C-alpha positions in Angstrom: -17.8 4.4 4.4 -14.8 3.3 6.5 -15.5 -0.4 5.8 -16.0 0.3 2.1 -12.6 2.0 1.8 -10.9 -0.9 3.5 -12.7 -3.4 1.3 -11.7 -1.5 -1.8 -7.9 -1.6 -0.9 -7.3 -5.1 -2.4 -9.2 -4.2 -5.5 -7.3 -1.0 -6.0 -3.9 -2.7 -5.4 -4.7 -5.4 -7.9 -6.0 -2.9 -10.4 -2.8 -0.8 -10.2 -0.7 -3.9 -10.6 -2.6 -5.0 -13.7 -2.5 -1.5 -15.2 1.2 -1.3 -14.6 1.8 -4.8 -16.1 -0.3 -4.0 -19.2 1.5 -0.7 -19.8 5.0 -2.2 -19.1 4.4 -5.0 -21.7 4.5 -2.4 -24.5 8.1 -1.5 -23.6 10.8 -3.8 -25.1 12.9 -3.7 -21.9 9.9 -4.8 -19.7 8.7 -7.3 -22.3 12.0 -9.1 -22.0 11.8 -9.0 -18.2 8.4 -10.6 -18.3 9.6 -13.3 -20.6 12.4 -14.2 -18.2 10.0 -14.1 -15.3 7.6 -16.5 -17.0 10.4 -19.0 -17.6 11.2 -19.0 -13.8 9.1 -21.9 -12.3 9.7 -20.7 -8.8 8.4 -17.3 -9.6 5.3 -18.7 -11.3 4.5 -21.0 -8.3 5.0 -18.0 -5.9 2.8 -15.9 -8.1 0.1 -18.6 -8.0 0.3 -18.7 -4.2 0.0 -14.9 -4.0 -3.0 -15.1 -6.4 -4.7 -17.7 -4.2 -4.2 -15.5 -1.1 -5.5 -12.5 -3.1 -8.6 -14.4 -4.2 -9.3 -15.3 -0.5 -8.9 -11.7 0.5 -11.2 -10.6 -2.3 -13.8 -13.1 -1.3 -13.7 -11.8 2.2 -14.2 -8.3 1.0 -17.5 -9.1 -0.9 -20.5 -9.4 1.3 -24.1 -8.6 2.0 -26.4 -7.7 4.9 -28.2 -10.6 6.7 -30.0 -10.2 10.0 -28.3 -6.9 10.8 -24.8 -8.4 10.2 -22.5 -8.3 7.2 -21.8 -11.7 5.7 -18.9 -12.2 3.3 -18.3 -15.0 0.8 -15.8 -16.6 3.2 -18.4 -16.4 6.1 -20.9 -18.2 3.8 -18.5 -20.9 2.7 -16.4 -21.7 5.7 -18.1 -20.5 8.9 -19.1 -23.5 11.0 -21.3 -23.8 14.1 -19.4 -22.8 17.2 -18.5 -25.7 19.5 -18.3 -25.6 23.3 -14.5 -25.7 23.5 -11.4 -27.1 21.9 -11.6 -29.9 19.3 -8.7 -31.5 17.5 -8.5 -31.4 13.7 -11.0 -33.7 12.0 -12.3 -34.9 15.4 -15.9 -36.0 15.7 -16.0 -36.2 19.5 -14.5 -34.0 22.2 -13.4 -34.7 25.8 -13.2 -31.0 26.7 -16.3 -31.3 28.9 -16.8 -33.5 32.0 -18.2 -36.1 29.7 -17.5 -36.7 26.0 -20.0 -35.2 23.5 -20.4 -35.2 19.7 -19.3 -32.2 17.8 -21.8 -30.1 15.9 -19.6 -30.5 12.7 -16.2 -31.7 11.5 -13.5 -29.1 11.6 -10.5 -29.6 9.2 -8.1 -27.7 11.5 -10.0 -28.1 14.8 -11.4 -25.3 17.0 -10.0 -22.8 19.4 -10.8 -22.2 23.1 -14.2 -20.6 22.4 -15.1 -23.2 19.8 -14.5 -21.2 16.6 -13.3 -23.1 13.5 -9.5 -22.5 13.1 -9.6 -22.8 9.3 -12.2 -20.1 9.2 -10.2 -17.8 11.5 -7.0 -18.5 9.4 -8.8 -17.5 6.2 -10.2 -14.3 7.9 -6.6 -13.3 8.6 -5.7 -13.2 4.9 -7.8 -10.1 4.3 -6.2 -8.2 7.2 -2.7 -9.1 6.1 -3.3 -8.0 2.5 -5.1 -4.8 3.5 -2.2 -3.8 5.8 0.4 -4.6 3.1 -1.6 -2.9 0.3 -2.8 0.2 2.2 0.6 0.8 3.8 2.3 0.4 0.5 0.0 3.1 -0.9 1.2 5.4 1.9 4.9 4.5 1.7 5.4 4.5 -2.0 4.3 8.1 -2.8 6.1 9.5 0.3 9.4 7.8 -0.5 9.2 8.5 -4.2 8.4 12.2 -3.7 11.0 13.0 -1.1 13.6 10.8 -2.6 13.3 12.4 -6.1 13.2 15.9 -4.7 16.2 15.4 -2.5 18.3 13.7 -5.2 17.3 16.1 -8.0 17.5 19.5 -6.4 20.1 18.7 -3.7 21.4 21.4 -1.4 18.8 22.6 1.1 16.1 20.3 -0.1 18.4 17.4 0.2 19.6 18.5 3.7 16.0 18.8 4.9 14.9 15.4 3.6 18.1 13.8 5.0 17.5 15.4 8.4 13.9 14.1 8.5 14.7 10.5 7.6 17.9 10.4 9.7 15.9 11.4 12.8 13.3 8.8 12.1 16.0 6.2 11.3 17.8 6.9 14.6 14.7 5.7 16.6 14.4 1.9 16.9 11.5 0.9 14.5 9.6 -1.3 16.9 9.7 1.4 19.7 8.5 4.1 17.3 5.7 1.8 16.1 4.6 1.0 19.7 4.6 4.7 20.5 2.5 5.6 17.5 0.0 2.8 18.2 -0.3 4.0 21.8 -1.1 7.5 20.5 -3.4 6.5 17.6 -5.1 3.5 19.3 -5.7 0.0 18.0 -7.3 -0.3 14.6 -6.7 -1.4 11.0 -6.4 2.2 9.7 -4.3 3.3 12.6 -1.9 0.4 12.1 -1.5 1.2 8.4 -0.8 4.9 9.2 1.8 3.9 11.8 3.5 1.5 9.5 3.4 4.0 6.7 5.1 6.7 8.8 7.9 4.4 9.9 8.5 2.4 6.7 9.2 5.0 4.0 12.7 5.9 5.2 14.7 3.0 3.6 12.9 3.3 0.2 13.3 7.1 0.3 17.1 6.8 0.8 17.2 4.3 -2.2 15.1 6.6 -4.4 17.4 9.5 -3.5 20.5 7.6 -4.5 19.0 6.4 -7.8 17.9 10.0 -8.6 21.4 11.3 -7.9 22.7 8.7 -10.4 20.4 9.7 -13.2 20.2 13.5 -12.8 23.6 14.1 -14.4 23.0 11.7 -17.4 23.3 13.1 -20.9 19.5 13.0 -21.6 18.7 15.0 -18.5 21.4 17.6 -19.3 20.0 17.8 -22.8 16.5 18.3 -21.5 17.7 21.2 -19.2 19.6 22.7 -22.2 16.3 22.7 -24.2 14.5 24.5 -21.4 12.4 21.6 -20.2 10.9 22.3 -16.7 11.9 20.5 -13.6 8.5 18.8 -13.2 8.6 17.4 -16.7 12.2 16.2 -16.3 11.3 14.4 -13.1 8.1 12.8 -14.6 9.4 11.9 -18.1 13.1 11.2 -17.6 13.8 10.4 -13.9 10.7 8.5 -12.8 10.7 5.8 -15.6 14.3 4.9 -14.6 13.3 4.5 -11.0 10.4 2.2 -11.6 12.3 -1.1 -11.8 14.0 -0.6 -8.5 10.8 0.8 -7.0 8.7 -2.2 -8.0 11.2 -4.7 -6.7 11.5 -2.9 -3.3 7.8 -2.6 -2.9 7.3 -6.2 -3.7 9.9 -7.3 -1.2 8.7 -4.9 1.4 5.1 -6.1 1.2 6.0 -9.3 3.1 7.7 -7.3 5.8 4.5 -5.2 6.3 2.4 -8.3 6.7 4.8 -9.7 9.2 4.8 -6.4 11.1 1.0 -6.6 11.4 1.2 -10.0 12.9 3.9 -9.0 15.4 2.1 -5.9 16.6 -1.2 -7.8 16.9 0.6 -10.4 18.9 1.8 -7.6 21.2 -1.9 -6.4 21.4 -0.9 -3.2 19.6 -2.3 -4.0 16.2 -5.9 -4.6 15.1 -8.8 -5.0 17.5 -9.3 -8.4 19.2 -12.5 -9.1 17.2 -10.8 -8.7 13.8 -9.5 -11.7 12.0 -5.7 -11.6 12.3 -2.9 -14.1 12.4 -1.2 -12.1 15.1 -4.3 -12.3 17.2 -4.5 -16.0 16.7 -0.9 -16.5 17.7 -1.4 -14.3 20.8 -4.5 -16.3 21.8 -2.6 -19.6 21.2 0.6 -18.8 23.1 -0.8 -20.1 26.5 -2.3 -23.2 24.9 1.2 -24.7 24.5 1.4 -25.1 28.3 -1.8 -27.2 28.4 -1.9 -31.0 28.7 -2.4 -32.2 26.0 -0.9 -29.4 24.0 -3.3 -27.4 21.8 -1.0 -26.8 18.8 -3.3 -26.4 15.8 -4.3 -22.8 16.4 -0.7 -21.6 16.5 0.5 -23.9 13.7 -2.3 -22.8 11.4 -1.7 -19.1 11.8 2.1 -19.4 11.6 1.9 -21.6 8.5 -0.4 -19.3 6.6 1.8 -16.3 7.5 5.0 -18.2 6.6 3.7 -19.3 3.2 2.6 -15.7 2.2 5.8 -14.1 3.3 7.9 -16.8 1.6 5.9 -16.4 -1.7 6.4 -12.6 -1.7 10.1 -13.0 -1.0 10.6 -15.6 -3.7 8.6 -13.6 -6.3 10.5 -10.4 -5.4 13.8 -12.1 -5.8 12.8 -13.6 -9.2 11.4 -10.2 -10.2 14.7 -8.5 -9.3 16.7 -11.1 -11.4 14.4 -10.5 -14.4 14.5 -6.7 -14.3 18.0 -6.0 -13.1 20.0 -4.9 -16.3 23.3 -6.1 -14.8 22.0 -9.6 -14.4 20.4 -9.6 -17.8 23.6 -8.5 -19.5 25.6 -11.1 -17.7 
């Protein structure tokens, strides 16, 4: 059940995004934003890169049982026979033993210290990064939206309580709070997502509170109150739709930060377990290899490059999405 829920995260996130896009296309304001986004070549390239990563993560979530072990599409396509030790990219022979010997197969990005294919390990890290970003976003977004809207709309004591909570959390250095939570919860993918969710909603909540304060005194909200419309209906029909552009932009930009946080915590041996495919685990395993002679660079470079490309793609797409949606930029 645990594995099924984790494997379903990429599918759920993609489904929510597709549903949001299809619904938004009916609105004239959003239709114009999508037209501007399609004309942005950088945004389209970044979206294609994100789509490729999403496809890899999806392929690593689909699997079947074989010989009492679960095999995914990525395992079936890219897993290679384990070598005895290191081998350089595209090498056919290795000198890692007392005498040279022929490799069992050719490895595009070489092998690591235990002989595992580096390309295979890099692809296995995609699913972990996307699950952490997607699952944590599913935790952060409702928390930040709920508390931010309640604090901004009702004000007074509700606002004081919410501000007190996120001020206390914000006063603790983020990395120290993450480390403390991971020490309490233990290493694991779900535990990492929960820890990141608890520590990452503060900034978005503050932003949602400010946006709600800006909209609660608008004429249409006052008119709804005068007509006797309930608070829940006002929040759902009048406040929430005006928060969605800012919310979508911030969640998109924050996704890359969550993926990067997973790599950092796994590098510090506080993230996912050692046996789980993770770019942070790869970087941690490769840090001592730079002191060898000759330098074993391909493990570190492969994981760092894959992480860099995904983070850059999300940042570029988030910036383009902000430019397309922001009414001030559109009017100028």
